[in-house]
N, C-alpha and C positions, 0 to 999 in steps of 0.2 A: 258651472265649476268656478271656484275662486281662483282666478289667475294669479293674484298676488301671492297666495299661499303656495301655489305650484312653483312660481318663480323663486320664492325664498327657499323652498326645499331643494331645488336643483342647485341654487347658489351655495347652500350649506354643504351639500354633498361634494360639490366642486372644490370647496375649500379643504374638506377633509382629504380628498384625493390628492390635492396639491401638496398638502402637508406631508402625507405619507410618501409622496414622490421625492420631496426634498430630503426627508430623513433617509430614504433609501439611497439617494444620490450621494448624500454625505457619507453613509456607511461604505458605499463603493469607492468613493474618493479616498477615504481613510485607508481602505484596504489596498487601493492602488499605491498610495504613498508608502505604506509599509512594505508592500511587495517590491517596489522600486528600490528602496533602501536595502532590503535584505539581498535581493538578487544582484544589485550593482556593486556591492562591496568588493567582491573578488576582482571585478573589472577595474574598479578604481585603484585597488592595490596593484594590479598588474600594470595599469597605465603609469602609475607612479614609479614602479620599478623600471619600466622601459625608459622613462624620462631620465631616471638616474643613470642608467646604463649609457644612454645617448649623451648625457652631460659629461660623464667620465670619458667616453670615447672622443667627444669633441675637444675636451681639455687635452687629452693625449695627442690628438691630431694637430691641435694648435701649436704643439711643441715640436712637431716634425718639420723637416725642411720644406716639404711641399705645402704643409698647412700654414706655416709662417709666410711663405710666398703668396699663398692665396689670400690670406688676411691683409697683407700689404697691398695687394692689388685691389682689395675691397675698401681700402682707405685707412687701415690701421697702421699709421706711419711709425708708431713706436717699434714696429718690427723691422724697420729699415736697416739698422745696424747688423742684426742677426742675419737677415737675408743677404746683405752685401758680403758678409764673411763667407757664407756658404757658396755664393756665386763665385767668389774669388777662388775658392778651393776647386770648384768645377772648371773654371777657366784654366787653372794651372795644370789640370790633367792633359789638356791639349796644347797649352802654351807654357812650357816649362820656363821660358825666358821672361815670363810676365813679372815685371818689377813688383816687389811686395808693397803693400799699403798698410796703413795710411802713410802719406808723406805730408810735408808742410803745405798749407793753403796760402795761395798768393794770387789774387786775380790780376795783379799787374805783371806777373811773370809769364808773358805770352810766349817766350822763347823756351821755357823749361820743357824738357822731354817728358817729365812726369810731374803732375800736380794734383791736388785734391781741390775740386771746385766747390765752394760753399753753396748749399741749397737752402736759402732762407725760408722757403715754404714748408720745409720739413723740420722736425725737432732739432733743437740746438745741437751743433756738432756734426750734423749730417752733411756729407760732402760727396760729390760725384768723383770717382777715381778715374783720372785721365792718364792713360798710359800709352807710350810708344813702344811697340813690341816687335823685336826682330824675329822673323820666322825663316825656316830653311828656304833657300833660293829655289830648290827643285819642287816645292810643294805648291800647287796652284791655290789661289785664294778660295776658289769654290770648294775644294776638298776640305780646307780648314773650316769653312762655314758649316759644312755638314757635320764634321766632327764636334764642333762647338754646340751645334743644335742638340746633338745626342747627350752631351755632357750636361748642358744646362737643363734639359728636360728632367734630369734626375733630381734637381733641387727646386723644381717648379718655376724655373725662369726660362727665358728664351731670348733670341736676337730680336730686338725691337726695330732696328734700322740698320741697313747696310748700304754703303755708298762708296763708289770708286773715287779716289782723289787723283786727279790727273796732274802730271808734271807740267808746269807752265813754261818750261823752257822752249827752245826751238823745236817744234814738232814737224817742220816742213818735210823732213825725210821719213817720218814715221807717222802715218795717218791711221788713226784708230787706237783702241786700247793697247797698252804695252805692258805686259805682265812684269817685265824687267824694270820698268821705270815708275809705274803707278803704285799707289798705296791703297789700302782698304780701311775705311772707317766702319766700325761696328759699335752700336749701342746695345747693351745687354741689361736685363733686369726683368721686372714684371710690368704689367700694363700701367702706363703713365708714371712709372717709378723706375727710371734707369739707375743702375748702381755703378756701371762702368761705361766709359767711352774709350774705346781702343782704336789705335791706328796701327795696322799691321804693315810692316815694312820688310821686304825680302832682304836677306843678308847681302851686304855689299853696297846697298844704297846709302846715300849720304843725306837724304832729306831730313829736316827737322819738322816740327809742327808748331802751329800757333793755336793755343787754346783760348777760346773766347773772342777771337777775331779772325777774319779771313784775309785781311789786307795789311800791308805795312804802312802805317801812318807816316813813317819817316819818308817813304817813297813819294807819298802824296804831297807832303810838304816840300820835297825837292822839286816835284813837278810844278807846284804852285809858284815856287821861286823862279823857275825858268819861264813861266808863262808871261813874263813881261816882254819877252821877245816875240816875234811873229809866230803864231801858232797855226799849224796847218794840219788838216785831217785829209789824208789821201784815201779815197774810196775806190775800190776796183770792182766793177760790176761783172756779171755774167760768168761766175765760177760754176763749174759742174759739167761743162760740155766735154772737156778733154783734159789730159795731163801733159800737154805738149810743153816744149822748152820755154816759151814765153811765160806761161803760167808758173812754171817752176822758178824762173828767174825773178819774177815779181814777188813770189812767196818768200824767196830768200833775201829780199832787201833788208838791210840792217836798220830799219826804222819801223815804227808802228804802222799797221795797215788795218783798214776795215774792208772785209771781204763780203760782197753782196752775192749770195749764192742763189741761183735759180732753182726752183723746186723740181723734183721728179726727173732729174737728168742722171746719167750713169755714174757721174763722179760727184754729185751734190753732197752726199753724205761724207765722202772722204775729205773734201775740202772744209766742210763744216767742222770736222774734228781737228782742224789746225788751230782752232780757238785756243787762246791762252788766258791766264789771269790778266787783269788790267790794273792800272794804278788809279785808284779812286779813294775818296774818303770812306772810312769804315762805316759811316752811317748812311752812305748813299745807296740804300737798298741792298747792303752787303755786297756791293759790286755789281757789275753789269750782268754777271751770271745769274744773280737772283731775279733779274728782270726777264729772263727768258721763260718761255712757256713751261718747258719741262722743269727747269730748276725752281721756278717759283712754285709750281704745283708740288714738286717734290719736297721743297722746304716746308710748305704748308702741311704736307702729310707727315713729315718728320716732327714738326712741332706738335701735331695732334697726338703723336705717340708719347709726348712728354720729353722728347729728346731735343732740348732747346739750345744746347751749347753749340756755338759756331766753331768750326775747326778748319784750319787751312794749312797748306804747306809753307814751311819757312825755308826760303832759298837765299837768305842774305849772304852776300859775298860771292854768289855763284849764279844768281838769276840773270838771264839774258833779257833785261828789261827793254832793250832796244827793239827786240823782235816780238813785240806784243801784237796779237791778232784778235780782232773782234769780228763777229759774224752777224750779218743782217740777212733777212729773207728778201730776195730781189723779186717782189711780187708782181707778176704780170697784170696789167690793167689795160682797159680799152684805149686805143689811140685814136686820134683824128684820122679819118680816112678808112676806118673799119667798114667792110671786111677786106678791102684790098690789102691793108696792113693788118696782119692777124697776130695777136699777142699769145695765142695758144688756147687750148680747150678749157683750162681751169682759171682763166683770167677773171678779174673783177670787172663787171660791165656796168655801164650806165643804166639806171632803172632797176637794178637789183634791190631786193628788200634787205633789211638789216640782217635777217636770219640767213638769207642766201649768202651774203657777203661774209658773215661769220663762219659759215660752213666752208666756203672757198678758202678762207684764211686757215681754218683748222686742217683742211686737207693739205695745203701747201706746207704747213709747219710739221706735218707728220714725218718723223725721221730726221728732223733738223732741230733737235732739242737745244742746240748750242746758241741759237739766235737770240740776240738781245734787242732787236728792232727790225724795222721794215723800211725798204725804199721801193719806189715804183719802177718797174720795167715797162718801157713805153708809157702809156697812161695819160697822154696829153688830153684826151677827152674825159677820162674818169676823174683826174685831179682838178679839172675845171668845173665839175658838176657838184654843187653844194650838197644835195641830198646823199649822193654817193659817198662823199667824204665824211659827212655826218655819221653815216652808218659804219664806215671803216674805222673812224676814230673812236667810236663807242666800243667796237670790238677790241681795238688796241688798248684802250684804257682798262678794260676788264682784265686783259692779260698782262698789263704793266710793261708794254713794249714801247720803245722809242720809235719815232718816225723821222725819216730823212726825205724831204721833198727833193726829188731829182731835178725839178723844174724843167720838165720837158715841154712845158707851155708857159708863156708869160702870163696867161690868165689863170694859172693854178691858184686854188683856194686851200690847198692841202695844208700848207704850213700854218696859216692863220686858224684853220679849223682845228688842227691838232693842239695849238696853244690854248684855244678856247675850251677844248675838251679836257685840258689838264694832261695831255700826252707830251712827254719830253720831245722836243722837236728841233731840227736843224734844217737848213736848206742849202742846196748846191750853189756854189758861186760860178763855176765854169766847168765845161766838159773839156778835158785835156786833149782828147783825140777825136774830135768831130771829123777831122781828116786823119783817119787811122793809119795812113801810109806815108804821111809827110812828117819826118822827124823834126824839121825846122819849125813847123806849125805847132807840134806838140811841145817843143821847148819854149816857144813864145808863150803858149798858154800856161805852162808851168810857171814861167816868170810872172805872168799876170796874176796868177793865183797867189804867189808870194807877195807881190805888190799890194794886193787886196788885204792880205794878212798884216802887212806892215801898216797899212792905213787904218784898219779897223780892229786889229788885235787878233782876229780869228778869221779863218776862211776854210771852206770845204771844197775840194775838187774831185771830180769823178773821171776815172779812166777805165780802160778795158784791157784784158790780157792779150793785146796784139803785139806782134814782134817789134814794131816801131816804138810802141809805148814802153815795152820792157827795156829796150835799148836806151831810150832817153832817160828813164828813171835810174837805171844802173849807173849811167854816166853822170847825171846831174845831182842826184841825192847827196853824195858825199860833199859836193861843193856847197850845197845849200845848208847842210848841217854845219860845215866849217864857217859859214857866214852867220850862224846864230839862229837859224830857223829851228823851231821846236815842232817835231812831228808827234801827233797823238791820234788816238782812235776817236770815233764820233761820240761815244759815251764819255770819254775823258774830256773832250772839248765841251760837251754840255755841262759837265760838272765844274770845269774851270770857269765857264761863263757864269754859272750860278754862284760860284765862289766870289767872283768879281762883283756880282750884284748884291752880295751879302745874304744870299739864300742859304749857303752852306757855311759851316764854321771854317 
């Protein structure tokens, strides 16, 4: 058999078969193409009709109040004015006394009851409406919040931030929130786009507000002018154990005090609420309150909502600036001679890890949101141990808290470690009542404290709420004030020292 002929024959038949297959595939392809076009036409027309209907619906939705609010929240800032107008209508349903807007814009008018605060990040002319609103004295703030929630939901808006503004006058007789004296800040609008910042004030109150700043710069300048005289910070430790007469007498002293509150005691929370505003430069972390754990975290959360405007109460002409109160956490720490001398179950102990110290600090701060710093209770061993202080200062730096070294040991490294870690720090000059029953000894120590302030400009002294200490302070403080001694809190002293060193304006 001729193999070549056989091979050529099979090859030829293969080519013919392949050709027929290609032609058949082409016909099927063409048929499929024609079939797709014919059968899909109704679907294409239907889809187009659906898209048109959706487009018309979306256009109509975008012109509704909730649609405009949703688009503003998604970043369509040209909707801001329309949304703001609708929000104002909703607010007036609950707050008929809401002053109408817009009003003039003036970022320098910090004392104005009502102003429009320009928002440069939004289209030209956009301004946050800042309003002080009187509300009926018998209606609780919480009830007003719920009513506003319902009204705002109807226009696609909501309350973005709510914050109680506390009276910074003398709270020594009223511990805790006071519905009759406090005010309520509310920011309303849509996500990251507040349209109004309101301060609700019960009828009969006389507070004004400061838009754009929380502190009176003129008060700060006055304090700076007085700081040429001896400046003394009185720190009273061990608050929280009781509410006996000595504690009350010290709390009522007509000078600034720093109160170091022990954690977890029956009256710790009550005395922490005696905190007031301080006199500080407006750029000093927005005051000592902004350095506290809760306030700093709260301010951070508020800023995250887009509510950046600072608001404070204006008490010019009536603020009792003499009775300023700052609150520290009096943190138990390991002493020399432990366990014979026991600082308590949640104390910071030598050898703890940074994580354990941070957890102990968090636990102690729980419920004491007013604190602006920490000082040591006992702690002669802990403050002398470098690793322990390194861990503690790292935790304080993260929270933005000040540290006062009580100097319970001459070998303490706490103050130097705090300074190295960037933590605002001060140190104790003298314990006033090492002999807490001898009034003569307490008076001599108080005089030594003032002498140290005269020599160096500034001095911190620590006492305790003992009967003899209260008696001496009540008797001697008026004399020292008459002699020109300026009393401040520890944060105020730190700011004054920084001012003198050229760190602050």
